[in-house]
C-alpha positions in Angstrom: -3.0 -0.6 9.4 -4.0 -2.4 12.5 -2.6 0.0 15.0 -1.9 3.7 14.7 -0.4 5.8 17.5 -3.7 7.5 18.2 -6.3 4.8 17.6 -6.5 1.1 18.3 -10.1 0.7 17.2 -9.4 -2.0 14.6 -7.6 -4.1 17.3 -10.5 -3.6 19.6 -13.0 -4.7 16.9 -10.9 -7.8 16.3 -10.8 -8.6 20.0 -14.6 -8.1 20.3 -15.2 -10.4 17.4 -13.4 -13.1 19.3 -16.0 -13.1 22.1 -18.6 -15.9 22.0 -21.7 -13.9 20.7 -20.0 -11.9 18.0 -17.8 -14.9 17.1 -20.7 -17.1 16.5 -22.9 -14.7 14.5 -20.6 -12.0 13.2 -21.4 -8.3 13.5 -22.8 -5.6 11.3 -21.5 -2.1 10.9 -24.4 -0.9 13.0 -23.4 -3.2 15.8 -19.8 -2.0 15.7 -21.0 1.6 15.6 -23.1 1.1 18.7 -20.5 -0.9 20.6 -17.7 1.6 20.1 -19.8 4.8 20.1 -18.9 5.9 16.6 -20.9 6.9 13.5 -21.9 4.0 11.3 -19.8 5.3 8.3 -16.7 5.2 10.5 -17.5 1.7 11.7 -18.0 0.6 8.1 -14.7 2.0 7.1 -12.9 0.1 9.9 -14.6 -3.1 8.9 -13.8 -2.6 5.2 -10.2 -2.0 6.0 -10.0 -5.2 8.1 -11.8 -7.1 5.3 -9.4 -5.7 2.7 -6.4 -7.0 4.7 -8.1 -10.4 5.0 -8.6 -10.2 8.7 -12.4 -10.4 8.3 -14.6 -12.4 6.1 -18.3 -11.6 5.4 -21.6 -13.4 5.1 -25.1 -12.1 4.3 -28.2 -12.7 6.4 -31.5 -10.9 5.9 -29.9 -8.6 3.4 -27.2 -7.4 5.9 -23.5 -8.0 5.8 -22.1 -9.7 8.8 -18.3 -9.6 9.5 -16.4 -12.5 11.0 -12.8 -13.0 12.0 -10.6 -15.0 9.6 -8.6 -16.9 12.1 -6.2 -18.4 9.6 -5.3 -15.0 8.1 -4.9 -13.5 11.6 -2.6 -16.3 12.6 -0.6 -15.8 9.4 -0.2 -12.1 10.1 0.8 -12.8 13.7 3.5 -15.2 12.5 4.9 -12.5 10.1 5.1 -10.0 13.0 6.7 -12.6 15.3 9.4 -13.1 12.6 10.1 -9.4 12.7 8.3 -8.3 9.5 
């Protein structure tokens, strides 16, 4: 889910969300689309998949959904992979 042989977009999104600006405020699907030069529906799909796995949480501001990293869930998944899952 996080990495496929041909596309590491979701990993790049997670890495970007760790940077100070996006980490503090979260990002919208529009911001992801612009940052990674992809159509908004594609960005929204990536974000929904990351949210479905618990890697991202959401908040609403001015009627827009903002996505944030869920550091606890990301650490949990990293531990599972480290154990050979």
